[in-house]
C-alpha positions as a LaTeX table, in Angstrom:
\begin{tabular}{lrrr}
\hline
Residue & $x$ (\AA) & $y$ (\AA) & $z$ (\AA) \\
\hline
Met1 & 55.71 & 42.76 & $-77.20$ \\
Glu2 & 51.96 & 43.41 & $-77.34$ \\
Lys3 & 51.26 & 39.69 & $-76.87$ \\
Ile4 & 53.52 & 39.58 & $-73.79$ \\
Phe5 & 51.77 & 42.69 & $-72.40$ \\
Glu6 & 48.41 & 40.97 & $-72.81$ \\
Gln7 & 49.68 & 37.78 & $-71.13$ \\
Val8 & 51.16 & 39.73 & $-68.20$ \\
Asn9 & 47.96 & 41.73 & $-67.83$ \\
Leu10 & 45.86 & 38.54 & $-67.73$ \\
Ile11 & 48.06 & 37.06 & $-65.00$ \\
Ile12 & 47.91 & 40.28 & $-62.99$ \\
Glu13 & 44.12 & 40.19 & $-63.29$ \\
Glu14 & 44.23 & 36.64 & $-61.81$ \\
Ile15 & 46.36 & 37.87 & $-58.88$ \\
Lys16 & 44.28 & 40.98 & $-58.13$ \\
Pro17 & 41.48 & 39.28 & $-56.16$ \\
Phe18 & 44.00 & 37.89 & $-53.66$ \\
Leu19 & 45.50 & 41.33 & $-53.08$ \\
Gln20 & 42.09 & 42.99 & $-52.98$ \\
Ala21 & 40.97 & 40.54 & $-50.29$ \\
Asp22 & 43.65 & 42.06 & $-48.04$ \\
Gly23 & 42.78 & 45.66 & $-48.96$ \\
Gly24 & 45.45 & 46.04 & $-51.64$ \\
Asp25 & 45.67 & 46.11 & $-55.39$ \\
Ile26 & 48.16 & 46.06 & $-58.24$ \\
Ser27 & 48.34 & 47.92 & $-61.52$ \\
Leu28 & 50.50 & 47.10 & $-64.54$ \\
Ile29 & 52.46 & 50.18 & $-65.57$ \\
Glu30 & 54.75 & 48.95 & $-68.35$ \\
Ile31 & 57.03 & 46.23 & $-69.64$ \\
Thr32 & 60.46 & 47.44 & $-70.70$ \\
Asp33 & 62.26 & 46.28 & $-73.84$ \\
Asp34 & 64.42 & 44.02 & $-71.66$ \\
Phe35 & 61.31 & 42.36 & $-70.16$ \\
Val36 & 61.23 & 44.06 & $-66.77$ \\
Val37 & 57.62 & 44.36 & $-65.61$ \\
Lys38 & 56.83 & 47.59 & $-63.76$ \\
Val39 & 53.81 & 47.55 & $-61.47$ \\
Lys40 & 52.30 & 49.86 & $-58.91$ \\
Leu41 & 51.16 & 48.41 & $-55.60$ \\
Leu42 & 48.05 & 50.19 & $-54.35$ \\
Gly43 & 45.99 & 50.40 & $-51.19$ \\
Ala44 & 47.24 & 48.31 & $-48.29$ \\
Cys45 & 49.91 & 46.78 & $-50.56$ \\
Gly46 & 51.57 & 50.17 & $-50.96$ \\
Ser47 & 52.43 & 50.43 & $-47.28$ \\
Cys48 & 52.54 & 46.79 & $-46.20$ \\
Pro49 & 55.87 & 45.59 & $-44.76$ \\
His50 & 55.37 & 42.33 & $-46.69$ \\
Ser51 & 54.86 & 44.00 & $-50.06$ \\
Leu52 & 58.35 & 43.06 & $-51.29$ \\
Gln53 & 57.63 & 39.40 & $-50.52$ \\
Thr54 & 54.28 & 39.66 & $-52.26$ \\
Leu55 & 55.95 & 41.24 & $-55.26$ \\
Lys56 & 58.88 & 38.82 & $-55.58$ \\
Leu57 & 57.50 & 35.53 & $-54.25$ \\
Gly58 & 53.97 & 36.00 & $-55.54$ \\
Val59 & 53.73 & 38.22 & $-58.59$ \\
Glu60 & 57.25 & 37.79 & $-59.99$ \\
Ser61 & 57.42 & 34.04 & $-59.52$ \\
Lys62 & 54.01 & 33.50 & $-61.18$ \\
Leu63 & 54.88 & 35.74 & $-64.12$ \\
Lys64 & 58.32 & 34.17 & $-64.64$ \\
Asn65 & 56.84 & 30.68 & $-64.35$ \\
Glu66 & 54.22 & 31.35 & $-67.02$ \\
Ile67 & 56.21 & 33.75 & $-69.23$ \\
Pro68 & 59.91 & 32.75 & $-69.23$ \\
Gln69 & 60.98 & 35.94 & $-71.06$ \\
Ile70 & 60.17 & 38.04 & $-67.96$ \\
Lys71 & 63.40 & 39.02 & $-66.21$ \\
Glu72 & 62.10 & 40.85 & $-63.13$ \\
Val73 & 59.10 & 42.58 & $-61.58$ \\
Val74 & 59.65 & 45.92 & $-59.88$ \\
Ala75 & 57.38 & 48.32 & $-58.04$ \\
Val76 & 57.33 & 51.93 & $-59.19$ \\
\hline
\end{tabular}
């Protein structure tokens, strides 16, 4: 699980600059035993009406594409 955490964290670090460019940010909180990634959307991303799209179409799709074990990404 530690290896998956490191992989997810690296991908999130790749995504961060795009979110930061729009005044937002993202933080990895945890990965559950059933491979659900929990993140916190920060800054402008926390209140943006498009944050669900960003989360599902951006973050989740990239993570699932690169790490097939990932089941879902949720904001906490």
